[in-house]
Backbone bond lengths (Angstrom), bond angles and torsions (degrees), N, CA, C in turn:
res aa  C-N    CA-C-N  psi(-1)  N-CA   C-N-CA  omega(-1)  CA-C   N-CA-C  phi
1 X - - - 1.432 - - 1.463 114.41 -
2 X 1.374 115.43 -39.14 1.479 120.42 -176.17 1.510 109.40 -69.07
3 X 1.330 118.60 -20.73 1.472 121.84 -179.25 1.535 111.42 -72.33
4 X 1.294 118.44 -32.76 1.455 121.01 -178.88 1.538 114.16 -58.80
5 X 1.347 120.66 -48.23 1.439 119.69 177.31 1.516 112.25 -60.97
6 X 1.304 114.54 -37.74 1.510 119.33 179.03 1.518 109.54 -64.27
7 X 1.330 117.62 -45.61 1.453 120.16 179.25 1.523 109.87 -61.22
8 X 1.317 116.53 -46.53 1.456 121.73 177.46 1.520 111.44 -57.61
9 X 1.307 116.70 -41.56 1.487 120.78 -179.70 1.527 109.59 -64.64
10 X 1.282 117.85 -44.16 1.498 122.05 179.93 1.526 109.55 -64.56
11 X 1.352 115.59 -46.45 1.480 120.01 -179.40 1.506 110.11 -63.40
12 X 1.316 119.19 -40.72 1.446 122.09 177.27 1.517 112.39 -62.76
13 X 1.309 115.21 -41.02 1.468 118.21 175.85 1.522 112.74 -63.02
14 X 1.318 116.61 -43.58 1.474 122.98 179.16 1.541 109.87 -58.87
15 X 1.311 115.02 -45.27 1.503 120.78 -179.16 1.497 108.48 -63.99
16 X 1.307 119.10 -47.29 1.444 124.95 -179.88 1.511 111.07 -58.13
17 X 1.350 116.73 -46.31 1.466 121.77 179.56 1.516 110.42 -62.70
18 X 1.309 116.21 -48.13 1.467 120.73 179.00 1.542 112.50 -62.58
19 X 1.319 115.87 -46.45 1.421 120.21 -178.96 1.529 113.05 -63.06
20 X 1.294 117.35 -40.24 1.457 120.98 178.33 1.506 110.60 -64.39
21 X 1.304 116.42 -45.01 1.467 121.39 -178.73 1.513 110.75 -64.47
22 X 1.341 116.33 -47.87 1.451 122.27 -178.77 1.560 112.61 -61.29
23 X 1.310 114.94 -40.37 1.475 119.58 179.62 1.514 110.30 -60.97
24 X 1.315 117.34 -45.44 1.463 120.09 178.97 1.518 112.64 -67.66
25 X 1.273 116.65 -36.67 1.501 119.57 177.90 1.514 110.89 -67.68
26 X 1.323 117.77 -38.44 1.463 120.50 177.23 1.534 110.56 -65.02
27 X 1.330 116.24 -39.98 1.439 120.06 176.66 1.514 110.32 -63.43
28 X 1.305 116.69 -42.07 1.460 120.17 178.89 1.531 111.34 -60.31
29 X 1.373 115.54 -43.58 1.427 119.55 -179.42 1.578 111.46 -64.31
30 X 1.317 116.19 -39.33 1.469 120.37 178.62 1.515 109.52 -64.48
31 X 1.329 117.67 -43.22 1.453 119.89 -178.63 1.500 111.21 -68.36
32 X 1.302 117.59 -36.85 1.473 121.60 176.50 1.516 109.69 -63.21
33 X 1.330 116.97 -40.09 1.481 120.31 177.37 1.535 108.06 -63.70
34 X 1.346 116.91 -46.96 1.475 119.73 179.43 1.536 111.83 -57.36
35 X 1.320 116.55 -37.98 1.462 121.63 177.15 1.554 111.72 -62.61
36 X 1.319 114.25 -42.65 1.487 118.26 179.48 1.523 110.32 -64.06
37 X 1.323 116.89 -40.94 1.474 121.64 179.74 1.541 108.20 -64.16
38 X 1.288 117.97 -44.36 1.473 122.22 -179.78 1.518 109.92 -62.11
39 X 1.310 116.88 -41.14 1.497 120.66 178.61 1.521 110.22 -63.94
40 X 1.325 116.76 -40.93 1.479 119.84 177.40 1.513 110.34 -66.33
41 X 1.296 118.62 -39.42 1.440 122.45 177.95 1.517 111.80 -62.40
42 X 1.372 114.68 -39.13 1.476 117.84 176.98 1.541 111.70 -63.18
43 X 1.324 115.98 -41.82 1.454 119.24 178.34 1.534 111.57 -63.63
44 X 1.372 114.84 -42.96 1.452 117.87 176.77 1.495 112.62 -60.28
45 X 1.354 118.11 -43.66 1.430 121.53 179.15 1.541 110.85 -58.62
46 X 1.325 115.81 -41.14 1.508 117.31 179.99 1.568 109.66 -69.00
47 X 1.328 117.56 -39.39 1.466 120.06 178.98 1.535 109.94 -64.17
48 X 1.333 116.75 -42.47 1.479 119.92 178.28 1.503 111.64 -61.37
49 X 1.347 116.67 -44.76 1.452 120.62 179.48 1.516 110.74 -62.11
50 X 1.311 118.00 -42.42 1.421 121.78 178.69 1.552 112.33 -61.70
51 X 1.311 114.66 -42.29 1.491 120.68 175.36 1.492 112.36 -61.61
52 X 1.337 113.58 -47.45 1.503 117.62 -179.39 1.519 110.64 -63.80
53 X 1.316 116.87 -37.85 1.454 121.27 178.89 1.551 111.39 -64.79
54 X 1.313 115.37 -38.40 1.491 119.70 173.43 1.502 112.59 -64.05
55 X 1.297 115.47 -41.28 1.478 118.71 175.23 1.491 111.77 -63.21
56 X 1.337 117.25 -38.90 1.474 120.43 176.98 1.494 111.10 -65.60
57 X 1.312 118.94 -37.11 1.466 121.44 177.97 1.518 108.84 -63.45
58 X 1.333 118.31 -43.02 1.442 120.74 179.79 1.526 109.82 -61.74
59 X 1.321 115.94 -45.87 1.463 122.26 178.66 1.525 109.96 -57.62
60 X 1.305 116.95 -43.46 1.449 122.80 -178.25 1.583 109.39 -62.04
61 X 1.341 115.11 -43.98 1.480 118.77 -179.64 1.509 109.17 -65.38
62 X 1.339 119.75 -39.49 1.471 122.05 176.80 1.529 111.53 -60.88
63 X 1.336 114.68 -45.87 1.475 118.41 178.93 1.499 111.76 -59.95
64 X 1.375 118.57 -43.11 1.434 123.43 -179.84 1.555 109.37 -61.99
65 X 1.332 115.68 -42.41 1.456 119.98 178.40 1.524 110.94 -64.58
66 X 1.339 116.16 -39.61 1.492 117.54 179.41 1.529 110.16 -65.48
67 X 1.306 117.05 -39.76 1.493 119.48 179.20 1.538 109.30 -64.24
68 X 1.325 117.73 -43.61 1.459 118.96 177.59 1.531 111.64 -63.46
69 X 1.316 116.71 -42.06 1.485 120.47 179.67 1.520 110.02 -62.87
70 X 1.303 116.80 -45.84 1.475 120.82 178.98 1.510 110.86 -62.96
71 X 1.292 117.95 -38.06 1.450 120.25 177.43 1.538 112.67 -64.93
72 X 1.364 114.85 -43.25 1.421 122.16 179.18 1.560 110.32 -65.08
73 X 1.339 117.21 -40.21 1.449 120.77 -177.95 1.503 111.35 -68.33
74 X 1.341 117.31 -27.99 1.459 119.91 -178.75 1.526 110.95 -91.01
75 X 1.327 117.15 2.14 1.419 121.27 175.93 1.527 111.98 92.97
76 X 1.283 118.35 5.18 1.493 121.53 177.46 1.496 109.46 -82.31
77 X 1.269 114.93 163.13 1.473 121.71 177.79 1.557 106.43 -110.49
78 X 1.347 114.90 137.98 1.452 118.15 -172.41 1.533 113.37 -69.63
79 X 1.313 119.21 -4.77 1.428 118.34 177.52 1.541 113.21 -115.71
80 X 1.304 116.75 28.22 1.448 122.89 178.74 1.520 110.01 -104.15
81 X 1.321 119.01 150.57 1.404 131.30 -179.59 1.529 118.95 -15.80
82 X 1.320 119.52 -85.30 1.463 121.61 -173.11 1.490 112.19 -66.20
83 X 1.303 117.76 -32.78 1.494 117.94 176.50 1.501 112.25 -65.31
84 X 1.320 117.72 -38.78 1.435 121.33 176.97 1.532 110.34 -63.90
85 X 1.346 115.91 -42.01 1.464 120.86 177.42 1.524 111.53 -59.88
86 X 1.304 116.16 -44.27 1.441 122.20 179.88 1.562 110.01 -64.17
87 X 1.330 116.37 -45.91 1.481 120.35 177.54 1.537 111.88 -60.38
88 X 1.330 113.74 -46.47 1.498 118.20 179.61 1.499 111.49 -62.17
89 X 1.314 117.76 -41.87 1.456 119.77 179.61 1.519 111.04 -65.94
90 X 1.346 117.11 -41.38 1.428 120.79 176.18 1.492 113.03 -61.64
91 X 1.339 116.22 -40.42 1.466 119.65 -178.57 1.548 110.09 -66.70
92 X 1.324 116.43 -39.13 1.461 121.30 179.77 1.543 109.90 -67.08
93 X 1.304 116.50 -45.98 1.470 120.98 178.86 1.523 112.84 -61.98
94 X 1.342 114.33 -43.00 1.445 119.14 179.59 1.537 111.18 -63.25
95 X 1.330 116.40 -42.45 1.498 118.82 178.04 1.487 113.02 -66.82
96 X 1.341 117.74 -35.46 1.437 120.63 175.70 1.508 111.38 -62.07
97 X 1.349 116.96 -44.28 1.444 121.56 179.10 1.538 110.76 -61.48
98 X 1.313 115.78 -42.45 1.478 120.16 177.65 1.516 111.33 -62.59
99 X 1.332 117.33 -46.55 1.475 119.88 -179.29 1.533 111.74 -65.31
100 X 1.343 116.04 -34.07 1.494 121.28 176.73 1.542 108.97 -62.04
101 X 1.332 115.26 -44.48 1.476 118.35 -179.76 1.535 110.07 -60.85
102 X 1.323 116.54 -46.00 1.458 120.35 -179.48 1.557 111.90 -64.02
103 X 1.335 115.01 -39.15 1.496 119.42 179.65 1.538 110.02 -65.93
104 X 1.317 116.51 -46.27 1.467 118.21 177.61 1.533 112.04 -60.35
105 X 1.266 117.72 -41.58 1.468 122.06 177.45 1.559 111.62 -62.17
106 X 1.336 115.40 -42.28 1.457 118.15 176.48 1.502 112.76 -65.01
107 X 1.346 118.84 -41.95 1.447 120.39 177.77 1.518 110.83 -62.36
108 X 1.284 118.26 -41.01 1.475 120.72 176.40 1.534 110.90 -63.28
109 X 1.290 117.03 -41.35 1.427 121.61 -179.78 1.549 111.61 -66.59
110 X 1.328 116.60 -39.44 1.456 121.78 178.64 1.569 109.05 -65.16
111 X 1.290 117.68 -35.37 1.461 121.08 176.62 1.552 108.88 -62.95
112 X 1.308 118.69 -42.51 1.472 122.05 178.85 1.553 108.08 -67.64
113 X 1.323 117.84 -41.39 1.469 121.43 178.33 1.515 111.06 -58.88
114 X 1.313 116.27 -45.12 1.455 122.15 178.15 1.527 112.84 -60.65
115 X 1.334 113.59 -40.48 1.445 120.18 179.83 1.559 108.17 -65.83
116 X 1.337 115.39 -40.28 1.452 119.07 -179.85 1.534 111.40 -63.68
117 X 1.326 113.60 -44.29 1.521 118.87 178.97 1.496 110.89 -61.42
118 X 1.345 116.28 -41.20 1.455 120.35 -178.01 1.551 108.94 -65.98
119 X 1.324 118.36 -42.65 1.432 122.50 177.15 1.483 113.91 -61.86
120 X 1.328 118.57 -37.26 1.440 122.35 178.45 1.549 108.62 -67.88
121 X 1.349 116.11 -43.59 1.485 119.77 178.93 1.535 110.24 -63.67
122 X 1.326 117.52 -42.53 1.452 119.75 179.51 1.519 110.84 -66.40
123 X 1.303 116.82 -37.91 1.501 121.19 178.72 1.515 110.34 -65.34
124 X 1.297 117.53 -41.05 1.473 121.37 177.69 1.582 108.43 -63.33
125 X 1.282 114.90 -44.35 1.484 118.50 -179.17 1.556 110.21 -63.93
126 X 1.325 115.03 -40.71 1.471 118.21 -179.51 1.505 110.57 -66.19
127 X 1.339 118.04 -35.97 1.482 120.09 177.34 1.519 110.17 -65.74
128 X 1.337 117.77 -44.98 1.451 120.89 178.80 1.565 111.94 -64.49
129 X 1.334 112.98 -42.53 1.495 118.92 178.23 1.534 112.04 -61.21
130 X 1.310 115.90 -35.68 1.496 119.05 -179.68 1.526 109.19 -67.98
131 X 1.304 116.59 -37.30 1.480 120.25 -179.82 1.504 109.01 -69.05
132 X 1.329 117.44 -44.34 1.450 121.34 179.67 1.494 108.76 -66.78
133 X 1.300 119.48 -43.99 1.479 123.15 178.34 1.539 113.25 -58.97
134 X 1.360 112.79 -41.23 1.461 117.96 179.83 1.569 108.73 -67.45
135 X 1.339 116.90 -41.10 1.441 120.63 177.02 1.512 111.16 -61.96
136 X 1.305 117.37 -41.28 1.488 122.64 177.69 1.513 110.46 -61.75
137 X 1.362 115.93 -46.24 1.459 119.94 -179.43 1.530 109.88 -61.47
138 X 1.369 114.57 -40.05 1.483 119.86 179.09 1.532 110.47 -61.83
139 X 1.322 117.58 -49.55 1.422 121.62 -179.77 1.536 112.91 -61.68
140 X 1.343 115.62 -40.61 1.459 120.86 176.61 1.509 110.70 -63.00
141 X 1.340 116.59 -42.95 1.459 120.65 179.53 1.509 112.17 -65.19
142 X 1.332 115.55 -41.78 1.495 120.78 -178.96 1.533 106.86 -65.17
143 X 1.313 116.37 -43.31 1.477 119.62 -179.46 1.554 110.57 -62.50
144 X 1.333 116.19 -44.09 1.446 118.52 178.36 1.511 112.35 -65.57
145 X 1.296 117.44 -35.30 1.457 121.68 178.94 1.521 108.33 -68.59
146 X 1.296 116.77 -41.32 1.487 121.31 179.41 1.537 111.18 -62.03
147 X 1.350 115.92 -39.83 1.432 119.63 177.78 1.539 109.48 -65.94
148 X 1.350 116.10 -40.36 1.451 120.47 179.85 1.531 110.29 -61.67
149 X 1.342 114.40 -42.72 1.487 119.53 -177.31 1.556 110.19 -65.80
150 X 1.303 116.57 -38.85 1.471 120.17 179.96 1.488 110.80 -67.79
151 X 1.312 119.96 -34.38 1.466 124.13 179.93 1.566 109.95 -73.13
152 X 1.306 113.74 -37.77 1.472 118.35 -171.83 1.442 112.40 -81.20
């Protein structure tokens, strides 16, 4: 009869050790998955920004062509004073818009990269904590079992 409580104590310790370890490992896997998703989102943000910047480039070229065509239709020459000023201003504004798009995309991507890094760090910590927690549960179980043996 005295063996049954001892067996239950050992079994309970084993279950606690295993459960603590598995819980941490599951958390680590979930955080690793979250990191991969964040890394993919960062790449998507960069690709979207590059695409939008290309579209802005095209729009800028169309605007420049429209300005040249309007100047030609009104009898102006594309290399005269105010026309050159207008073209230069449009080129500058268009490039600023393009760079703003790329900058916003990079900021968004960096946010995802930071999230990925944090998830990786948290996952690593969860893995270590599960090992430590399992070790603690094992020591606690051994200690309780030892007390039980001394009483019995």
